[in-house]
C-alpha positions as a LaTeX table, in Angstrom:
\begin{tabular}{lrrr}
\hline
Residue & $x$ (\AA) & $y$ (\AA) & $z$ (\AA) \\
\hline
Met1 & 0.03 & 0.01 & 0.00 \\
Glu2 & 2.88 & 2.44 & 0.72 \\
Asp3 & 4.31 & 2.08 & $-2.79$ \\
Ala4 & 0.91 & 2.97 & $-4.31$ \\
Leu5 & 0.67 & 6.24 & $-2.36$ \\
Gly6 & 4.29 & 7.18 & $-2.71$ \\
Glu7 & 5.49 & 9.95 & $-0.46$ \\
Val8 & 2.82 & 11.58 & 1.68 \\
Ala9 & 3.08 & 15.33 & 2.09 \\
Thr10 & 2.93 & 16.70 & 5.56 \\
Lys11 & 0.72 & 19.63 & 6.40 \\
Glu12 & 3.78 & 21.79 & 7.10 \\
Phe13 & 5.00 & 20.99 & 3.54 \\
Val14 & 1.71 & 21.91 & 1.90 \\
Asp15 & 1.44 & 24.97 & 3.96 \\
His16 & 4.82 & 26.05 & 2.94 \\
Arg17 & 4.20 & 25.38 & $-0.75$ \\
Ile18 & 1.01 & 27.34 & $-0.62$ \\
Ser19 & 2.66 & 30.34 & 0.98 \\
Glu20 & 5.46 & 30.18 & $-1.69$ \\
Leu21 & 2.78 & 30.03 & $-4.31$ \\
Arg22 & 0.98 & 33.07 & $-2.84$ \\
Ala23 & 4.14 & 35.04 & $-2.81$ \\
Asp24 & 4.72 & 34.04 & $-6.48$ \\
Phe25 & 1.26 & 35.32 & $-7.40$ \\
Ala26 & 1.78 & 38.54 & $-5.37$ \\
Glu27 & 4.97 & 39.01 & $-7.48$ \\
Gln28 & 3.08 & 38.38 & $-10.66$ \\
Arg29 & 0.37 & 40.76 & $-9.77$ \\
Ala30 & 2.77 & 43.45 & $-9.10$ \\
Leu31 & 4.53 & 42.85 & $-12.46$ \\
Phe32 & 0.95 & 43.00 & $-14.17$ \\
Ala33 & 0.33 & 46.26 & $-12.42$ \\
Glu34 & 3.50 & 47.81 & $-13.58$ \\
Leu35 & 2.74 & 46.68 & $-17.20$ \\
Lys36 & $-0.94$ & 47.97 & $-16.83$ \\
Ala37 & 0.79 & 51.44 & $-15.88$ \\
Asp38 & 3.15 & 51.21 & $-18.71$ \\
Phe39 & 0.45 & 50.56 & $-21.17$ \\
Ala40 & $-1.73$ & 53.42 & $-19.67$ \\
Glu41 & 1.30 & 55.77 & $-20.34$ \\
Leu42 & 1.85 & 54.59 & $-23.87$ \\
Lys43 & $-1.76$ & 55.04 & $-24.66$ \\
Ala44 & $-1.56$ & 58.58 & $-23.25$ \\
Asp45 & 1.49 & 59.18 & $-25.42$ \\
Phe46 & $-0.14$ & 57.88 & $-28.46$ \\
Ala47 & $-3.21$ & 60.00 & $-27.99$ \\
Glu48 & $-1.01$ & 63.07 & $-27.60$ \\
Gln49 & 0.91 & 62.07 & $-30.62$ \\
Lys50 & $-2.47$ & 61.69 & $-32.54$ \\
Ala51 & $-3.47$ & 65.05 & $-31.52$ \\
Glu52 & $-0.27$ & 66.65 & $-32.64$ \\
Asn53 & $-0.53$ & 64.89 & $-35.98$ \\
Lys54 & $-4.10$ & 66.25 & $-36.43$ \\
Ala55 & $-2.88$ & 69.76 & $-35.68$ \\
Ser56 & $-0.20$ & 69.48 & $-38.17$ \\
Gln57 & $-2.51$ & 68.25 & $-40.82$ \\
Leu58 & $-4.68$ & 71.06 & $-40.14$ \\
Asn59 & $-1.90$ & 73.66 & $-40.40$ \\
Gln60 & $-0.66$ & 72.03 & $-43.70$ \\
Leu61 & $-4.25$ & 72.22 & $-44.98$ \\
Arg62 & $-4.49$ & 76.02 & $-44.10$ \\
Trp63 & $-1.05$ & 76.48 & $-46.05$ \\
Ile64 & $-2.27$ & 74.68 & $-48.99$ \\
Val65 & $-5.61$ & 76.53 & $-49.12$ \\
Gly66 & $-3.94$ & 79.72 & $-48.52$ \\
Thr67 & $-1.46$ & 79.09 & $-51.29$ \\
Ile68 & $-4.25$ & 78.21 & $-53.81$ \\
Ile69 & $-6.00$ & 81.40 & $-52.82$ \\
Ala70 & $-3.00$ & 83.48 & $-53.20$ \\
Met71 & $-2.14$ & 81.91 & $-56.66$ \\
Gly72 & $-5.84$ & 82.43 & $-57.71$ \\
Gly73 & $-5.70$ & 86.06 & $-56.70$ \\
Leu74 & $-2.35$ & 86.45 & $-58.75$ \\
Ile75 & $-3.87$ & 84.78 & $-61.75$ \\
Ile76 & $-6.90$ & 87.09 & $-61.62$ \\
Ala77 & $-4.60$ & 90.19 & $-61.02$ \\
Ser78 & $-2.49$ & 89.31 & $-64.07$ \\
Asn79 & $-5.47$ & 88.76 & $-66.35$ \\
Leu80 & $-6.94$ & 92.26 & $-65.17$ \\
Ile81 & $-3.71$ & 94.01 & $-65.82$ \\
Arg82 & $-3.36$ & 92.82 & $-69.44$ \\
\hline
\end{tabular}
């Protein structure tokens, strides 16, 4: 019968292993919390970059429209002078 069961774990051994696992889980939770904070920071950085890109696109569009209007004005002015 003893061979079938192998070694029997003592209560102290089981309690010790459970406490080790709890410590490991606590470490993993702490690491996940750090990762979550890092991802939140990255998300904020991406949102800021997206806003900067939109502002840059709007500025470029203003320059393009302004240039087209100025060129149109020059073409009209040159036709009136002739």
